[in-house]
C-alpha positions, 0 to 999 in steps of 0.5 A: 500500500505504501508504494501507491499514492493517496489518489491511487489507493482511493481509486483502487478501494472502489474495486475493494467495495464493488467486487462484493457485488461481482462475487455475491450478486453476479457469481455466487449467492444470487444465481443460486438463489434465483436457480432455487426460486426458478426450480421451485416454480417448475422451470427446468435446469437448462431453461433457468440457465438460459433465462439467466443468460438472456437476462444478462444479454438484455442489460448489457445491450442497454448499457452498450447502447448508452456507453459511447454517448454518456462517455462522450458527454462525461469528457466535459469538465466535472461530469465524469464523477456525476455520471459515475455517481448516478450509476453507483446509486442505481446499482447500490439501491437495486442491489439492496432491493433484491432483499425484498423481492418475494422468493417465489417471484423469479421473474421480478427477481431477474427484473431487479437484477437488471437494474442492479447490473446496469448500475454496477456495470455503468459505474464501472465504465466511468471508474475505469476511465478514471485510471488516466486521472489517478496515475501515470502511464508508466504505473498504469499496469501495476495500479490497474492490477492493484485495483483488481487484487484489492477487489479479490481480497476485499470481496472475500470478507463480505463473501465469507460473512454471507457464506457463514450466515447461509451455512449457519441458517442451513444448520439451524444454528441461527434463527434465520431461514436460508431464504432470509440468510441469502437476503441478508447477503444482498444487504451486506453487499450494498453496504460494503459497496457504499462504505468503500466507495467513500475514498473515491468520492473524496479524493479522486478528481477528473484531471483530464477533460474538455471545457464545457460548451453551449448545448453539451448534449448536441456537441457530444454527438458531434464529437462522437461523429468526429471520432467515428469519422477519424477512426482510421487514425486510431488503428491500434485502438480499433484492433484492440477493441475487436480482440477484446470483444472476443476474448472478454466475451468468454471471460465474462460469460464464464464468471457470470454463469459459473454457478449455473454450470455447477448447479447443472452438474449436480454440485451442492450450493455449499460446495459451490460457495466454498469453491468460489470463495477459494477462487477469490483468495487465489485470484488476488495474488495472481492479479497483482502478479500479472501487473508485475510481469506485464512491466517486465514482459509487456502487457500484451504478452501477459494477455496472451498467457491469460487467453491461453489459460482460458482456452484450456478452461473451455476444453477441460470443461467438457470433461467436468463431472465431479467436485474435484473437476470443478475445483481444478477448473476454478483454480485455472480461472482464478489464475488468470481472470483478474490479470486479463481484466486488469491488463486489458484496462491498463493496455487500453488506457495507454492507447487512448487520448486522455482528454477523450478517455470517457468517450473511448472507454465508452467504446471499450464498454460497447465492445465489452458489453456486446461481447457479453450479449453473444457469450451468454446467448451462445451458451444458452442456445447451445445448452438448450439444443444439446441439453448439456451446459458443458457443451455451452462452455466448450463453445466459448473456445472459439471466442478466445481463439479469435481474440488471440489472433486479432490481439497479435495484430495490435501494435504496441501502445503509442500516444494519441492526440485528442480527437479535436486535434486529429479532426482539425488536421484532417 
């Protein structure tokens, strides 16, 4: 911690708080809670997994459409944090509201989940863009990896509390039903997320921006048009976004639907929660290690390593039958998921012009979110056709291979001029 500035630490602590949402809502407790609710309502295992995939596709499509527009507008002085705050409030409030949805209403549960996910992923768009404001280009790999490392470490605490409450309720040691124990986990998530976001609100400022203009909304659309018109000047950025589209699709799909896979294989909720907890613990040092190795071998080479690990994960998933197999798969994922996400963020942060960081991170969000549409749909359709979710996981190998091929064509990062200057010269 002493090696990082106050601003860098304040920014990274948001990952510490927000990652509770990622593990408890996206990955662990909520999917299990939802699957139990859907099963009780008579929905088959493969169909409930498919409905979850379609739901993820819906909210990611909405945010993908809004990302570049909001990002371009947020490049104006003082607006980045305002947009961040709006999505932050949507995410935290909707997460807390999940605790009050009737357990037999799985459809309302998914609806509330859409708003929580919109808030969480929308806030992350602006949080990621803040990386250019909080550190230097030279330190970007390490700071980005530090954020993900803190996120994995920090998320284990509320996750451990949530697991403890659920297990105590299951064994009737505390006077709570398992349903209410899961609801308590949703409230813990919202509280943890809010508490550790305070340093970012106090200490992080938008250092790079465009001066306010009359009619900022109209001007934002004009600037967005300029960027699209001059996109040929940003070949490295375009190629990276295409590569990112493919490989992050697989990463996000495996993270968001991992508990559904495990449930379909017959693993118990308790076993899944323990495996996921261990995954968070192992992922923390590996995320930081990726950042250090990127400084030595370059971020691009370490992204190759992460993608290759995920290709192995997809192939191994075809043979997954026991809890031991799921452990092996989880540890493989843990070794690379934080590193590949952290280095993607820092690599892109080095490519984009800082004054237009929100606009370009809006495109980063579009490619990431549209990828998150195709992955879950691919898994959902494959699972329904074959009746086996393992084939759905294996189908993701195509996306990682395509991402690897395109990434190999991306040149090393260079400093790009702001969009307005590029447009003025053309």
